[in-house]
TIFI-457141 format. One record per residue (C-alpha): residue in three letters; x, y, z. Coordinates in nm, 4 decimals, always signed. Example, Ala and Ser with C-alpha at 12.3 -4.5 7.8 and 13.67 -1.06 7.14 Angstrom:
2
<papa rest="ala" xx="+1.2300" yy="-0.4500" zz="+0.7800"/>
<papa rest="ser" xx="+1.3670" yy="-0.1060" zz="+0.7140"/>
! end
This chain:
139
<papa rest="gly" xx="+12.2279" yy="+10.6453" zz="+10.7181"/>
<papa rest="asp" xx="+12.1379" yy="+10.2894" zz="+10.8096"/>
<papa rest="ser" xx="+12.1056" yy="+10.3838" zz="+11.1748"/>
<papa rest="glu" xx="+11.7842" yy="+10.5696" zz="+11.0995"/>
<papa rest="asp" xx="+11.4736" yy="+10.3922" zz="+11.2185"/>
<papa rest="gln" xx="+11.3232" yy="+10.2621" zz="+10.8980"/>
<papa rest="asn" xx="+10.9758" yy="+10.2716" zz="+11.0446"/>
<papa rest="leu" xx="+10.9896" yy="+10.6418" zz="+11.1155"/>
<papa rest="ile" xx="+10.8294" yy="+10.8072" zz="+10.8183"/>
<papa rest="arg" xx="+10.9056" yy="+11.1734" zz="+10.7608"/>
<papa rest="leu" xx="+10.6408" yy="+11.3223" zz="+10.5434"/>
<papa rest="leu" xx="+10.6732" yy="+11.6499" zz="+10.3590"/>
<papa rest="val" xx="+10.3250" yy="+11.7841" zz="+10.2837"/>
<papa rest="val" xx="+10.3113" yy="+12.0481" zz="+10.0115"/>
<papa rest="thr" xx="+9.9645" yy="+12.1992" zz="+10.0273"/>
<papa rest="gln" xx="+9.7775" yy="+12.5240" zz="+10.0484"/>
<papa rest="tyr" xx="+9.4799" yy="+12.3475" zz="+10.2022"/>
<papa rest="asp" xx="+9.4849" yy="+12.3372" zz="+10.5827"/>
<papa rest="asn" xx="+9.2177" yy="+12.0668" zz="+10.5941"/>
<papa rest="phe" xx="+9.4243" yy="+11.8336" zz="+10.3794"/>
<papa rest="phe" xx="+9.7268" yy="+11.8835" zz="+10.6015"/>
<papa rest="leu" xx="+9.5208" yy="+11.8316" zz="+10.9164"/>
<papa rest="ser" xx="+9.3886" yy="+11.4982" zz="+10.7945"/>
<papa rest="val" xx="+9.7377" yy="+11.3831" zz="+10.6896"/>
<papa rest="his" xx="+9.8901" yy="+11.5116" zz="+11.0137"/>
<papa rest="glu" xx="+9.6315" yy="+11.3278" zz="+11.2219"/>
<papa rest="val" xx="+9.7131" yy="+11.0037" zz="+11.0398"/>
<papa rest="ala" xx="+10.0871" yy="+11.0659" zz="+11.0749"/>
<papa rest="thr" xx="+10.0650" yy="+11.1397" zz="+11.4463"/>
<papa rest="gly" xx="+9.8578" yy="+10.8276" zz="+11.5045"/>
<papa rest="cys" xx="+10.1266" yy="+10.6206" zz="+11.3287"/>
<papa rest="gly" xx="+10.4161" yy="+10.7883" zz="+11.5078"/>
<papa rest="trp" xx="+10.5398" yy="+10.9603" zz="+11.1906"/>
<papa rest="glu" xx="+10.6553" yy="+11.3183" zz="+11.1484"/>
<papa rest="ala" xx="+10.4760" yy="+11.5483" zz="+10.9069"/>
<papa rest="arg" xx="+10.5858" yy="+11.8959" zz="+10.8018"/>
<papa rest="lys" xx="+10.3723" yy="+12.1337" zz="+10.5992"/>
<papa rest="val" xx="+10.4981" yy="+12.3776" zz="+10.3372"/>
<papa rest="arg" xx="+10.2682" yy="+12.5914" zz="+10.1259"/>
<papa rest="thr" xx="+10.4875" yy="+12.6040" zz="+9.8170"/>
<papa rest="val" xx="+10.7277" yy="+12.3786" zz="+9.6314"/>
<papa rest="glu" xx="+10.9901" yy="+12.6547" zz="+9.6643"/>
<papa rest="arg" xx="+10.9700" yy="+12.6263" zz="+10.0410"/>
<papa rest="gly" xx="+10.9793" yy="+12.2499" zz="+10.0133"/>
<papa rest="leu" xx="+11.3058" yy="+12.2773" zz="+9.8232"/>
<papa rest="gln" xx="+11.4621" yy="+12.4945" zz="+10.0925"/>
<papa rest="ile" xx="+11.4314" yy="+12.2571" zz="+10.3874"/>
<papa rest="pro" xx="+11.5872" yy="+11.9216" zz="+10.2927"/>
<papa rest="asp" xx="+11.8716" yy="+11.9469" zz="+10.5439"/>
<papa rest="glu" xx="+11.6540" yy="+12.0185" zz="+10.8443"/>
<papa rest="phe" xx="+11.3810" yy="+11.7762" zz="+10.7404"/>
<papa rest="arg" xx="+11.4848" yy="+11.4735" zz="+10.5391"/>
<papa rest="ala" xx="+11.1683" yy="+11.3186" zz="+10.3990"/>
<papa rest="ser" xx="+11.1142" yy="+10.9747" zz="+10.2488"/>
<papa rest="val" xx="+10.7691" yy="+11.0679" zz="+10.1182"/>
<papa rest="ala" xx="+10.6254" yy="+11.3948" zz="+9.9923"/>
<papa rest="thr" xx="+10.2571" yy="+11.4490" zz="+9.9243"/>
<papa rest="tyr" xx="+10.2012" yy="+11.7203" zz="+9.6695"/>
<papa rest="asp" xx="+9.8515" yy="+11.8609" zz="+9.6820"/>
<papa rest="trp" xx="+9.8114" yy="+11.9941" zz="+9.3330"/>
<papa rest="pro" xx="+9.5736" yy="+12.2901" zz="+9.3029"/>
<papa rest="ala" xx="+9.3478" yy="+12.2559" zz="+8.9998"/>
<papa rest="thr" xx="+9.4823" yy="+12.5900" zz="+8.8753"/>
<papa rest="glu" xx="+9.8393" yy="+12.4629" zz="+8.8647"/>
<papa rest="asp" xx="+9.9654" yy="+12.4085" zz="+8.5101"/>
<papa rest="asn" xx="+10.3224" yy="+12.3200" zz="+8.5986"/>
<papa rest="trp" xx="+10.2573" yy="+12.0418" zz="+8.8478"/>
<papa rest="arg" xx="+10.4745" yy="+11.8085" zz="+8.6375"/>
<papa rest="leu" xx="+10.7748" yy="+12.0363" zz="+8.6854"/>
<papa rest="asp" xx="+10.6943" yy="+12.0684" zz="+9.0553"/>
<papa rest="val" xx="+10.6969" yy="+11.6892" zz="+9.0924"/>
<papa rest="glu" xx="+11.0323" yy="+11.6699" zz="+8.9137"/>
<papa rest="arg" xx="+11.1749" yy="+11.9373" zz="+9.1404"/>
<papa rest="leu" xx="+11.0505" yy="+11.7640" zz="+9.4551"/>
<papa rest="thr" xx="+11.1970" yy="+11.4259" zz="+9.3547"/>
<papa rest="ala" xx="+11.5269" yy="+11.6014" zz="+9.2810"/>
<papa rest="arg" xx="+11.5665" yy="+11.7080" zz="+9.6449"/>
<papa rest="pro" xx="+11.8818" yy="+11.5593" zz="+9.8019"/>
<papa rest="asp" xx="+11.6670" yy="+11.3116" zz="+9.9962"/>
<papa rest="his" xx="+11.4761" yy="+11.2064" zz="+9.6794"/>
<papa rest="pro" xx="+11.1353" yy="+11.1598" zz="+9.8397"/>
<papa rest="cys" xx="+10.8705" yy="+10.9407" zz="+9.6797"/>
<papa rest="val" xx="+10.6096" yy="+11.1896" zz="+9.5597"/>
<papa rest="leu" xx="+10.2399" yy="+11.1157" zz="+9.6026"/>
<papa rest="leu" xx="+10.0112" yy="+11.3488" zz="+9.4106"/>
<papa rest="ala" xx="+9.6987" yy="+11.4388" zz="+9.6063"/>
<papa rest="ser" xx="+9.4286" yy="+11.5162" zz="+9.3567"/>
<papa rest="pro" xx="+9.0529" yy="+11.5524" zz="+9.3308"/>
<papa rest="val" xx="+9.0691" yy="+11.3155" zz="+9.0319"/>
<papa rest="asp" xx="+9.2245" yy="+10.9707" zz="+9.0327"/>
<papa rest="asp" xx="+9.2607" yy="+10.8218" zz="+8.6886"/>
<papa rest="glu" xx="+9.5084" yy="+10.6172" zz="+8.4883"/>
<papa rest="tyr" xx="+9.6077" yy="+10.9065" zz="+8.2620"/>
<papa rest="leu" xx="+9.7033" yy="+11.1230" zz="+8.5594"/>
<papa rest="arg" xx="+9.8908" yy="+10.8355" zz="+8.7229"/>
<papa rest="ala" xx="+10.0836" yy="+10.7661" zz="+8.4021"/>
<papa rest="glu" xx="+10.1740" yy="+11.1349" zz="+8.3667"/>
<papa rest="leu" xx="+10.2859" yy="+11.1476" zz="+8.7288"/>
<papa rest="val" xx="+10.5110" yy="+10.8427" zz="+8.6967"/>
<papa rest="arg" xx="+10.6553" yy="+10.9786" zz="+8.3724"/>
<papa rest="his" xx="+10.7715" yy="+11.2836" zz="+8.5684"/>
<papa rest="gly" xx="+10.9277" yy="+11.0867" zz="+8.8531"/>
<papa rest="gly" xx="+10.6301" yy="+11.0714" zz="+9.0898"/>
<papa rest="phe" xx="+10.5073" yy="+10.7575" zz="+9.2581"/>
<papa rest="asp" xx="+10.1302" yy="+10.7414" zz="+9.2881"/>
<papa rest="val" xx="+9.8087" yy="+10.9415" zz="+9.2959"/>
<papa rest="ile" xx="+9.6178" yy="+10.9732" zz="+9.6219"/>
<papa rest="pro" xx="+9.2560" yy="+11.0935" zz="+9.6036"/>
<papa rest="arg" xx="+9.2162" yy="+11.4020" zz="+9.8187"/>
<papa rest="ser" xx="+8.9114" yy="+11.2304" zz="+9.9693"/>
<papa rest="ala" xx="+9.1112" yy="+10.9211" zz="+10.0731"/>
<papa rest="asp" xx="+9.0262" yy="+10.7838" zz="+10.4152"/>
<papa rest="ala" xx="+9.2876" yy="+10.7217" zz="+10.6837"/>
<papa rest="asp" xx="+9.3416" yy="+10.3555" zz="+10.5912"/>
<papa rest="arg" xx="+9.4091" yy="+10.4406" zz="+10.2301"/>
<papa rest="leu" xx="+9.6448" yy="+10.7248" zz="+10.3264"/>
<papa rest="ile" xx="+9.8386" yy="+10.4987" zz="+10.5617"/>
<papa rest="arg" xx="+9.8671" yy="+10.2236" zz="+10.2998"/>
<papa rest="asn" xx="+9.9813" yy="+10.4607" zz="+10.0251"/>
<papa rest="ile" xx="+10.2320" yy="+10.6433" zz="+10.2437"/>
<papa rest="gln" xx="+10.3789" yy="+10.3232" zz="+10.3907"/>
<papa rest="phe" xx="+10.4068" yy="+10.1676" zz="+10.0474"/>
<papa rest="ala" xx="+10.5850" yy="+10.4774" zz="+9.9111"/>
<papa rest="his" xx="+10.8161" yy="+10.4869" zz="+10.2145"/>
<papa rest="phe" xx="+10.9198" yy="+10.1224" zz="+10.1908"/>
<papa rest="phe" xx="+10.9661" yy="+10.1551" zz="+9.8164"/>
<papa rest="arg" xx="+11.1812" yy="+10.4595" zz="+9.8803"/>
<papa rest="ile" xx="+11.4096" yy="+10.2982" zz="+10.1380"/>
<papa rest="ser" xx="+11.4421" yy="+9.9756" zz="+9.9392"/>
<papa rest="thr" xx="+11.5506" yy="+10.1556" zz="+9.6211"/>
<papa rest="val" xx="+11.8131" yy="+10.3866" zz="+9.7676"/>
<papa rest="arg" xx="+12.0516" yy="+10.1407" zz="+9.9233"/>
<papa rest="gly" xx="+12.3804" yy="+10.1885" zz="+9.7463"/>
<papa rest="gly" xx="+12.2970" yy="+10.5512" zz="+9.6830"/>
<papa rest="arg" xx="+12.0894" yy="+10.5079" zz="+9.3738"/>
<papa rest="ser" xx="+11.7417" yy="+10.6433" zz="+9.3499"/>
<papa rest="phe" xx="+11.4567" yy="+10.5198" zz="+9.1321"/>
<papa rest="val" xx="+11.4385" yy="+10.8616" zz="+8.9701"/>
<papa rest="arg" xx="+11.5226" yy="+10.8199" zz="+8.6062"/>
! end
């Protein structure tokens, strides 16, 4: 509820790449955030109660055809996290597709710490400012 510290960011990291998680985790730890890794969206859908996240980063493998559905399923978690798509490509078409499916923004997989922090903080503050009164930005 409102008693939660609004500066504590809980980050759900859906990735099969350990290096990506390590870089995100290092950033999170440095900022005093909590980050939890899951390797699959299925697992990410199983843990909302024990780990309520305001932001989820979804590291989309290039082989994944149904990433749009995965993004929709992640945003439909009870905690409605803002979903950032980590991707090797960062273009307007991908961003538009992501937003159309309820996601928030694309993060280049090569993003440096400053960019990660900015994107995650922005998603977090967007998330907490749009859920007061119980409504989410998810269409």
